[in-house]
N, C-alpha and C positions, 0 to 999 in steps of 0.2 A: 496440295499444300505441302505434303510430306516430300514429294519429288522436288518441288521448288526449294525447300529447305536443304535437302541433301545436295542438290546440284550447286546451290550458292555456297554451301560450306566447302564443297570440293574445290570450287573456283577460288574462294578466299584462302583456302589452305595452300593452293598453288602459289599464291602471292607471297606466302611466308618464305619462299625460297629467295625472294629479293631482300630479305632481312629488314634493314631499316626503312626500305621503301614500301613495305607491306601495308602500313596504315595509310600512306598516301594513295596507293593503288586502290585500296578498299574504299577510301573516301571519294575517289574519282568515280568509281562504279556506283556508289551510293548516290552521288549527285546526279548522275545520268538517269538512274532509276527514278528518283524523286521528280526530276524535271520531266521525264516521260509521262509518269502518272499524273502530274499536275496538268500537263497539256491534255491528256486524255479525259481527266475529270472536268476541265473547263469546257471542252467540246460536248461531253456527255450531258453536263448540267444545262448547257445552252440549248441543246436540242430538246431535252426532256422538259425544260421550262416552257417551251412553246405550247406543249400539250397541257401541262399543269395549270398555266396561267391564262391561256387563251382559247383552247379548243375542247376542254373537258365539258361533258354534258351537264354537269351539275353547277356550272358557273352562273347561269342566269338566276338560279335560285339563291346562290350564295351572295351574289352582288346585290340582289334586291332585299336581302335580309339585313337587319340592323347590326351589321358587322363593320367595324372600322377597316378601311382599305389597308392600312399598315398591318393590322392583325391578319387579314386575309392573305396578304403577301407573305408574311412570315410563316403562316401555316402551309401555304403552297410551296414555299421555299424549302421547308422541312420535308415535305413529301418528295420534292425533287432531290434533295440531299440523300434521303433514304434509298431511293431507287437507283441513284447513280454512284454512291460512295461505297456500297458493300463490296464492289469489285476490288477496290484498293485494299480493303482488309483481307480479302481472300488471296490476292496475288502478291501484294507488296509485303505484308507482315512476315510470311515465311522467309523471304529473301533477306529482309532486314534483321530478322531474328538470328540468321546464320552468322551475323557479325559477332554475336556474343561469345560462342565457344572458341572462336579463332583468336579474338583479342582479350579473352578472359574477363568478360563483363560480369558484374554482380548479378545475383539472382533476380533482383527487382527490376532489372533492365527489361526482361521479357514481359513482365506485368505492365510496365510503363509504356511499352511500344504503342498499343492502341490509343492511349491518351496523348502520346506525342503526335500521332498522325491526325487526331481528331480536329485540331484547329486548322490544319492545312485543308482537310476535306470541307470544312465549313466555309473557309475562305473561297475555295473554288466554286462551291454551290452558290454563295452570295454573288460572286462576280459573274457567274454564268447567268443567273436570273436577272441581274441588272443589264447585262448585254442583251438578253431576250426582250426586256421591256424597252430599251432604247431602239432596237431594230423594229419592234412591233409598232412603235409610235409613228413611224414614217413609211414602213414598207408592209405589204401584205404578208400575213403570218405564214400561210401555207406555202407560198412560193419561196419565202425566205428560208423556211426549214428545208425544203427540197434543195435549194441552192447550197445550203451549208453541208448537206450530205455529200454533194459533188465536190465542194471545196475541201472537205475532209479527205477525200480520196487523193486529190492533188497534193494537199499538205503532207499526207502520209508518204507519198512517193518521194516528195522533195526531201523530207526528213530522212527517209531511208537512204536515198542517194548520198545525202550529205554525211550520214553516218558511215557509209561504206567508203566514201572518199577520205574520211579522217583516218582510215586504216587502224582500227583499234587493236588489231592483232600485233601491231609493232611493239606494244607494251610488253609482249612476251619474248621479243627478240633483243638480244644484247646490242646489236648494231642498229636498232631502230632509231636512235637519236645520236647526234654528233658527239655529245659529251654528257656527263652526269648532271651538269648544271642545267642544261636545256631540258633534260628529262624531269628533274625536280620542279623546275618552273612550270612545265606543262601540266604536271600532276596537280600542283597547287592551284592552278587556274581551272577550277572544276566547272565553271560555266554557270553556276547558280548565284554566287555572290550574295549581296544583301537583298534577298527576296524570300518569300515564304518557304520555297524548297530549300534554300540555303540555310535559313534559320532552323528548319526541321533537321537538316543534316548536322548542324552545330549542336543541337540538343542531343541527338543520338550519340555522337562521339563524346559529348560531355558526360552522358550517362555511362558510357563504356569506361571512361577514365575516372569516373567518380568525382566530378567537379560540381558541387552543389551551387556555388555562386554563378557559374556559367549557365547552369540549367535554369535557375530562377530568373536571371536577367534575360536570356534569349527567349525563354518560355513566356515571360510577361510581354515581350515585344510581339511574339507570334499571336498570343491570345488577344491582345489589344488590337492588333491589325485585323484579325478575323471579326471581332466584335464591331469594330469601326465600319467595316464593309457591310455588315448586316444592318447596322443602324442607317447607314447611307442608303442602302437598298430600300428600307422601309420609308425613308423620307422621299426617295425618288418615286416610289409607288404611289404615294399620296398625290404627286404632281402629274404623272404621265400615265398611270396604269389605266384609268377609265377611258381616256381618249384612245389609247391603243386597243383596248378591248372592243370599243365601238367600231373601230376600223377593222378589227378581225372578224366582226359579225357581218360586215357588208358582203352581200353576194351569197350568203349561206341560205340554202333552201329556195333559191330562185329557180324558176322554170327555164325551159330552153328557149324562150322568146328572145329574139335579138341575136342569137348565136348563129354562126355560119354552119350549116348542115353539110354533111358529106355523105356520099353514097358508099355504103360498105357492102361487100359481097356477103350474102347470107350463107353461112356454112351449111353443109348437109346435116340433117337431123341425126342426133346420136341414136345408136341402135339399142342401147340399154340404159337404165337409170344410172348405173355407175359411170358410163361414158358421158352422160349429161352433166353429172356433178363434176367430173374431171374437166370437162370443157368450160363449165362455169367458173371453177376455181382458177383456171388458167387466165380467163379474161379478167377476173377480179384482181388477180395478182399484178398483172401488167397495167391495170387501170389505177393502181395505187402507187404513186411515186415513192412513198416512204418504204415500199417493199422492193420494187424492181430496181430502184437506184442503188440499193445496198448490194446488189449483185456485182456492181463494179468494184466495190470494196472487197467483196469476197474473191473476185478474180485477182485483184492485186495481192491479197494475202496469200492465195495459193501460189502465185508466181514467186513471191518472196520466199515462201516455204521451200519450193523446189530449188530455187537458186542457192539457198543456204544449206540445203541438206547435203550438198557435196562436202561441206566442212566436217561432216561426221566421219569422213574417210581418215581424218587425222587420228581419230580414236583407234582405228584399225592399224594404221601405220605405227602408232605408238605402242601397239600390243595391249591396249586396254580392253578392247572387245574384238570379237571375230565376226565372221559373216552372219552367224546366228544372232549375235547381238545387234547388228545393223538391221536385220530382218525384224527383230522384236521392237526396236526403237521406232522403225517406220510404221509397224502395225499399230503400236500404242499411240504415237503422235497422230497418225491418220485417223484413228478411232476417236481421239479427243476432238479433232477438227470436225468430223462428221457429227459427233454428239452436240457440239456447239451450234452447228448450222441447223440441225434438226430442232434444237430447243428454240432457236430464233425464228425459223421460218415455218416449221410444221406444228410445233406444240400450240401456237395460238390459233390454229386453223379452225377448230371447233368453236372456240370462244368468239371469233370474229363473225360467226353467223349472226350474233346479236339477236334482235327480236325476230329475225327471219327464221330462227330455230323453231318457233311455234308453228310456222307455216309448213316447215319440213315435217314436223310431228303429225300434222293433219294429212300429209300426203301418203299415198299407198306404197310406202317403202319402209323397210325396217332400218333401225339405227345401225345394225351391223353392216348392212350393205352400204350405208352412207360412210361409215368409217373405213370400210374396205376400199371404197372409191377414193377417199382422201389419202389413204396409205399408198395406194397405187400411184396416185398423182404425185406424191412426194418422193416415192421410191425411185422413180425413173431418173430424175436429175441427180439425186443423191448417190445412187449406185454408180452412175456414169462418172461422177466426180471422184468417188472413192477409188474406183478402178484406175482412173487416170493418175491420181496422186500416188497410189501404191506402186503401179508399174513404172512411172517416171522416176520416182525416188529411188527405187531399187536399181533401175538402169543407170542412174547418175552415179551411184556408188559402186557400179560394176559387180553386182551380185549375179550369180549364175542364172541361166534362163529358167530352170525349173523353179527356182525360188521366186522369180518374178511372176510366173504363172500362179503359183500357190498364193503368193501375197495378193495378187489381184483378185483371185477367187475368194479368199478370206475377207478382203476389204468389201467386195460386193455383197457377200452374205451378211456381213456385219451392218452395212448401210441399209440393206433390205429390212433387217429386224429393227434397227434404230428408227426408221421411218414409221413403222407401226407402233413402236413404243412411244414415240412423241405424240402421235395422234391419239393413242389409247389413254395416256396419262392426261392429255388435254381434255379428253371426254370425262375422265374421273373428277376433274376439278374445273368445270367450265366457268368462265367469268364473262357472262354476256353483257354486263353493264360497262365494260371497258372496251373502247374502240382503238386503243393504241397497242400494236403488237409488241413493242418494246416493254411496256408495262406488264402485259400478260406474261411475257417470257422471263420477267424478273421475279415472279412469285415463287412461293415455296413448292408449288406443284412442279414447276419447271426445274427447280433445283433437285427435287426428288427424282425426276426423270433422268437428269444428268448423272446422278449417283448410281441409279440402277443401270443406266446404259454403260457407265464405266465398269461396273461390276460384271456385266455381261461380257464386255470386251476382254476383261481379265480372265474370266472363266474359259472362254473360247481359246484364248492364248495358251492357257495351261493344258487344255485338252489336246492341243496340237504339238506339244513338245515331243512326245514319242513318235507320232507320224512324221514329223520333220526329221528326226534323227534317223528313222528307217529310210526315208527318201534320200537323205544325204549319203548314207552308206551305199545306196544303190547307184546314184548318179555320179558320185565322186570317187567311190572305191570299187564300183562294179560288184557289189556284194548284196545279195537279196536275203534279208532275214527270213528265217523259217520258223515254223511251229507256232508256239504260244506268242512270241514277240510280234510276229506279223499279224496274228489275229487281234492282239491287243491294240496295235496301231490302227488297224482297220476299224475296230470297234470304237475307239476314241474319236476317230474322224467322223464315223457315222453318228456317234452320240452328239457331236457338236452340231451336225445338220438337223438331227431330230429335235434337239434342244432349241435350236433357233426357230424351227417351224412351230414347235409347241408354244414358245413364248409369244410369237407373233399372233397365233390364233387366240391364245388366252387373253392377251391384253386388249385385242379388238372386241372380244366377247364381253370382257369385264367393262370396257368403256361403253358398249352398247347397253348393257344392263343398267349402268349408272344413269345414262341419259333417259332411258325408258322409265326410270323411277323418280324423275325430278319432281313432278307435280302430283305424286301419289302419297 
């Protein structure tokens, strides 16, 4: 959040060079940000609503209880809103807060920002749950959810291509437009207009300028719109929710009768219990469309990351950062990507055992061996992806070969530790009663893992400052440091390796102890 705030403030500060166009430029960027987060929230709430409204394990009990359907809908919509909307507060708030110091906003602007975004998030949650009910009324819930994941990938690529074709960088070029009139007209056409994202942007800039009448008027429109959609959703739930829920239950728990069987080659038996668990986790992963289908989205994101990393060369050309700066940016951004992937795919691994956990407990295998197997299973693809991202990014920005090798090594070691941290923290706070990986990955345990993982990445980065300086002097200036400095560099590099190994062993041991004491 601090990095997002500082980056946005730097960008908005650059707009001040355009003098009277600065506010229009900032307004344009704000509209794009709000429109992006609105689309993200709508899709996130739509997908989450399928689980909350139709596939949750406690729904049969709740539906048979004396609870009015509109109340049940509002309760589940609130759950969907909480799970999907915290992301907007984490990522959007710092960016919007950076507008304040640039345009001289009053002090209460920062306190009012969460309240300004609240109606927009409620609007998206209500609209997303309504869309889920309409689709579930006539289409199978599970297939529809899987189809939307694939559609999200296509939509993301289309939006990205459209964004690149619009050439947003021309706003920084004096000759990007034919004349000043065309430029101003393009900036005022922010693309959000009379819609919840547009009303939210109007309120933000009314707060910045200190216009209470505009705040009250536009705020009332936005709040009434969100409330109206919530009321409409409750009325719609009364009419179509129960038929859609009955349709969603058809086929659940059926046996294999009537299905076409196919001959599958039986793999060779695993040699160790760890290999057996790794083989089983691989099968379960690819048998769950909600899991493997997201690999397509991950691939698209990695491709976009690599294609856009070349724009960091402009920072070097402008003299803002040097090769060490690019190395650090790539290491930190790659570490954040690996932490996010580990939180989404590896952290829920223990919790997804569900009631089968008690069968594992009765088996002749220790929990530490179970966690080691899961960590090995997750480390292989994560380490490979981390090495590819690090090496490719450094190669794209023309860093020297020795930096590429060191970067790939650090990225691989970091991913190796992050895989164990994700599994270990998942074992410290298992949630066997939840079968949705996205819900498990949105809990406080996953947030704690991400914070610890980011802290670990930062510590390793600090330990490698001196070794990188020594390597740079040797490869670029043909000078080998001697005496204490060389020993210090070797000691810090060795300390990073020992620290990584110790953290991995400790978290797996702590997770195993936690699992072993669950029913004691």
